[in-house]
C-alpha positions, 0 to 999 in steps of 0.5 A: 333815278336820284339826282346828286346834290351839291354840298351847301357852302356852309357844309364846306365851311364847316369842313374847313373849321373841323380841319383847322381845329384838328390842326390846332389841337396838336400844338395847344395846351390840353385845356385848349384842346378840350375846349376846341374838341367840345366845339368840334363835336357840336359842329359834327352834330350839326353836320350829321343832321344832313347825313343819312349815316352820321359821322361817329365821334371816334372818326375824329380821333387822332390817327396816332391814338387809333394806332395805339388803340389797335396795337393794344387791343386785347385780342391783338396782344394775345395773338402777339404773345402766342406768335412770340412763343410759337416762333421763338421771336422776342416779344418786343420784336413781335410787338414792334411788328404789330405796331408797324402793321397797325400804322400801315393799316389805320387811316387818318380822316380829314373832313376837309379832304373828304367833303370839301375836296375829294367828293367834289373832285370825284363828282367832277372827274366822274362827269368829265369821263362819263354820263353818270346814272345813279340809282335810288340810294336813298330808298336803299338806306331809308329802311335801315336803322340809323344805329346799324353799321352799313356795308356797301358790297360792290362788284369791282370793274375799274379803279374808277369804282373808288371815285364813284363810291366816294361821290355817290354817297357823299351827301349821305355818309363818310365811307371807309374802304380798303385799297390794295398796295397799288395806292401806297404811292405818294402823294396818292397815299396821303390823299387816300388816308385822309379820305378814311381808306385803309391799306391792305396787303391782299396776299399777305400770309402773315397770321399776325398781320391778318389778326391786326387787320381783322381786329381793325375791321371788326372794331370799325364795324362795331363802332358803326362806321359805314364801309364799302367793300369789293369782295372779288378781291380784284378787278374783273377780268371778264366783265362779270361779277366773280365769286367773293374772296372772304377776307373782310367779310369773314372778319365781319362775320367772326366779330359779330355776336349776341348784343353786337350792333347789327350789320346791314349789307347793301348790294351795289352793282356798277357798270360802264360803257367803257372800262378805262383799263379794259385792254389791260384786263383782257390782256391779263386774262389772256395771260392767265394773270390776276395782277393789274399792271397799271401805274399812277404814271400810266394813269397820269399819261391817260389823263393828259391824252384826254386833255389833249383830245378835249383841247382839240375838240375830239373828246367825246367821253366814255359813254355811261357809268351807272350804279344801282342798289339792291335790297339790304341784307341784315346780318342778324336776320341772316344768321337767324336763318342760316349757319355762320358760314362765310362762303354761304354769306359771300355767295348770297351777297355776290348773287344780289350784287350781280342782280343789280348790275345795270345793262348799258348801251355798249354791253347790250350791243356787244352781246347782240353782236356776239349772238350773231346780229349781222346788220343794223336791222337785226342788231336793233331787233336783238337789242330790243329783245334783250332789253325786254328780257332783262326788264322782265327779270327785274334787271336795271336797264339804263338807256339814253333818251331815244330808247333802244334806237339811240342805245344801238347807235351809241353802242355801235358807234363806240365799238366801231370807233375803238376798232372792235367792230367793223361795218363793211357789207354788214357788221362783224367783230374784227379779228383779234378783238373777240376777247375784248368784245366778250369783255364788253358784253360780260356785264349783260351776258351774266344776266342771261345765264340760267 
């Protein structure tokens, strides 16, 4: 178990200095900008001595410069010319489309927002909602060469994943990750861009847009930028790890060749006792939809309700959120043994991710109840057997102090409080709540498949 440490005060001050320098550079003469840039690079060098994965100098480039760099990338220019010839669209119009796509994709990066604000806010919010347990991230990163590009490959359970991701490696690296159209809402979009995240039109079929996106992903990968990706392409509707959608992974694979910087994938499994959006996701699954219909305003309403409960002394949190790390996979080593097929790589990575999804009290209890445990004694025995079976297979199991008895009590109390389980002359799943109970059990039941 790794204990997350707070950034020291001097690191926060350093982030403030970097942000001030970035702001001053916009209004100063070129000579003054050069003078400040030299000192900013030295400050970043000092900051990098405390990070397992250093901040690359290119991350401090102005966003406008990055947009120009992407817009005039040779492969993007060639794709734009071919697109103009194929469609009969004037080249100036096509290049305007390219610049628009680049401006939409390319993020900014603010050290103050990331290190002094976002990571601290993420830590506070995570701890306010959950008891957070984080696996040995240092052990996962220690065996990776410092110059390799690290890509954390994660299952996608909740929009809280982004918060946990930001926090869990805040003292080790500055992450870049893709977010969907849902986040393009002001002021959320400004905050997300400043954290280094980039927006993706997940369902866009425009080949020119996809080329611009592919080149952006390939460029930051070649430059060594640490990334986090969610290959499932959306939130899980059944609580289990789904197959990979090969968009970003295929771009990374296509951009990798002889002499490329190695790319090392780190599998990350995330599990929750309660997923905040679970009812919405179960309803979407019942309707056969993939679209998440939450909104920023509904999220704000949820937060306000939790604050009201807190003030009234009725807030008890949402149980445990746990993150576990698997063995890293080198892309160079993989390609030495396997053909360059994206689907094969995606399947291997998602298998590794599924293998490290932690088992938590609520999913354990839900699994035992779905298997037929009808009273507390049978439930305790079933959960104990599940724990032994999972641990025998090397699955991470996160139990509270007190072990299995405490886990059974915590899990059962949570399911009864939410009206999913009733305790009347024995335990039973409430009619109409079977799908929701199955969703709660999904993260454990996937480990029981052959």
